[in-house]
N, C-alpha and C positions, 0 to 999 in steps of 0.2 A: 374461452376466457383465459387471459394470461395471468398467472399467479406469481410471476417473478417480480420481486419488489426491488431489484437492483436498478441503479441509475448510472448511466454512462456520463462521464465527465471528460472534458478535454484537458490535457496536460501539455504545457509548452514543450516544444521540441528540445529546447535546452535542458529542461528538467528530466525528460526521458533519457537524454544522453548522459546526464550526470548519474542517474539511477543505474544505467547500464554500466558505467565506469565503476561504480561502487560494488555492484553485484558481481561483476566479472573480475574484481580485484583479487579474490582468492576463492578457494573451494568452499570455505566455511560460509562466506556470504552467499555463494551460489546455492548451497544447500539450505540456508536459512530463508532465502527469498527465491523460491522457484519461478516466480514471475514478477513482472513490474506491478501488476495489480496487487499481488500479495504484499509487495514492498509498500505501496501507497496505502493500502488498507491498514497495515500495521503501524505505519508512521502516523496516520491520522488518529488511530485509536490511542496511541501513546500521547499525542498532543492533547486530545480531549481529556484523557485521564489526568494529565498534568494540570489542566485547567479546572479540574474538579467535577467533570461531567461523569455521572454514574452511567456506565454502559451495561445494559442488560442483554444477556445472551437470549436469543429467541429461536 
């Protein structure tokens, strides 16, 4: 039985390229965002928090 609750989503090629440009802009960005997935996860979490969604750590 698979217990992994992660879902794969498609991101446009343009957005992936823009994320790469941002992350590779300087070393701080590269250390803050070690992967595209990390960048997208954090961006979505920030957006949801701004919209008032209560995120529970599980």
